[in-house]
C-alpha positions in Angstrom: 145.0 98.5 65.5 146.9 100.4 68.2 145.1 103.7 67.6 141.7 101.9 68.0 142.7 100.3 71.3 141.4 103.1 73.5 138.2 103.4 71.4 134.9 102.3 72.8 131.2 102.1 72.0 130.3 101.2 75.6 127.7 103.0 77.6 128.7 105.6 80.1 127.5 103.2 82.8 130.7 101.1 82.2 132.3 103.6 84.6 130.5 101.8 87.4 132.2 98.5 86.4 135.6 100.2 86.1 135.2 101.8 89.5 134.2 98.6 91.2 136.7 96.2 89.6 139.6 98.8 89.7 138.7 99.7 93.3 138.8 96.1 94.5 142.1 95.4 92.9 143.6 98.7 94.2 142.4 97.9 97.7 143.6 94.3 97.7 147.0 95.4 96.3 147.4 98.0 99.1 146.4 95.5 101.8 149.1 93.0 100.6 151.6 95.7 101.8 149.7 96.7 104.9 149.1 93.2 106.2 152.0 91.1 104.7 151.5 88.1 107.1 147.8 87.7 106.5 147.4 88.9 102.8 150.9 89.3 101.4 154.0 87.1 101.5 152.7 85.1 104.4 149.5 84.1 102.6 151.4 83.4 99.4 153.7 81.1 101.3 150.8 79.3 102.9 149.2 78.8 99.5 152.4 77.2 98.2 153.4 79.7 95.6 157.2 79.8 95.2 159.3 82.8 96.1 156.6 84.5 98.2 158.9 87.4 99.2 159.1 88.4 95.5 155.7 87.2 94.2 153.5 88.9 96.8 154.9 92.4 96.3 155.0 91.9 92.5 151.3 91.0 92.5 150.5 93.8 94.8 152.2 96.4 92.5 150.3 94.9 89.5 147.0 95.2 91.4 147.7 98.8 92.5 148.9 100.1 89.2 146.4 98.3 87.0 143.5 98.9 89.4 144.3 102.6 89.4 144.5 102.6 85.5 141.0 100.9 85.4 139.6 103.5 87.8 140.9 106.3 85.6 139.9 104.5 82.4 143.5 104.8 81.1 144.8 101.9 79.0 141.8 100.0 80.3 142.0 97.0 77.9 145.8 96.7 78.5 145.4 97.0 82.2 142.8 94.2 82.2 145.2 91.6 80.8 147.6 91.3 83.8 144.7 91.4 86.2 143.0 88.6 84.3 146.3 86.6 84.6 146.4 87.4 88.3 142.8 86.5 89.1 143.1 83.3 87.0 146.2 82.3 89.1 144.3 83.1 92.3 141.4 80.8 91.2 143.8 78.1 90.2 145.9 78.2 93.4 143.1 78.8 96.0 139.8 77.6 94.6 140.7 74.5 92.6 142.1 72.8 95.8 138.7 73.6 97.5 136.9 72.1 94.6 139.0 68.9 94.7 139.2 68.8 98.5 143.0 68.3 98.3 146.2 70.2 97.3 146.7 70.7 93.6 150.0 71.2 91.7 151.7 72.1 95.0 149.0 74.6 96.1 147.8 73.9 99.6 144.3 73.2 100.7 142.9 75.9 103.1 141.2 74.9 106.3 137.4 75.1 105.7 134.3 73.5 107.2 133.5 71.9 103.9 135.0 71.2 100.4 133.6 70.5 96.9 131.6 72.4 94.3 129.4 74.4 96.6 132.2 75.4 98.9 134.4 76.4 96.0 131.5 78.5 94.4 131.0 80.3 97.7 134.7 81.0 98.2 135.2 82.1 94.5 132.2 84.4 94.1 134.3 87.6 94.2 137.1 86.0 92.1 134.5 85.0 89.4 132.9 88.4 89.5 136.3 90.1 89.1 137.2 87.8 86.2 134.0 88.5 84.4 134.2 92.2 85.1 137.7 92.3 83.6 136.6 90.3 80.6 133.8 92.8 80.0 136.2 95.7 80.2 138.6 94.0 77.8 135.8 93.6 75.3 134.0 96.9 75.6 136.7 99.3 76.7 136.6 102.1 79.2 133.5 104.0 78.0 133.0 107.7 77.2 133.7 108.9 80.8 137.4 107.9 80.7 140.9 109.1 79.8 140.9 106.5 77.0 137.9 108.2 75.4 139.7 111.6 75.4 142.8 109.9 73.8 140.8 107.9 71.2 140.8 109.3 67.6 137.5 110.8 66.8 135.4 109.3 64.0 134.8 111.8 61.3 
């Protein structure tokens, strides 16, 4: 199984998904360090996630490292897994309270003009796109224009 992990039958166009998804996670991870009060530990604390001084930098490093790996197409399927966990937790902690119109499992409700399904769908559009992009990369792999493709054993 392990030798086939970098293998792929995906179209070369998958590079566009890798660049977009990896670029967004890379950018968001960097911004957690650049703007800690707005996007890092301060935001994590406002959401209600425990240990914000630890969790925010941890998530930022995961996003930077795994986002870079996706952009390179190196360990693409493996890099997608922690990012899927991260984006799933973001949806759970920030979008479910919007859907419910109240705090959920200790996660705080942000101040918005409206709550409910349509508000949650609007606020979650990028999260859902990233989640589906990661799932796609997990299924198809990095494609032929990737480091994974150069490492994959060639079919004879």
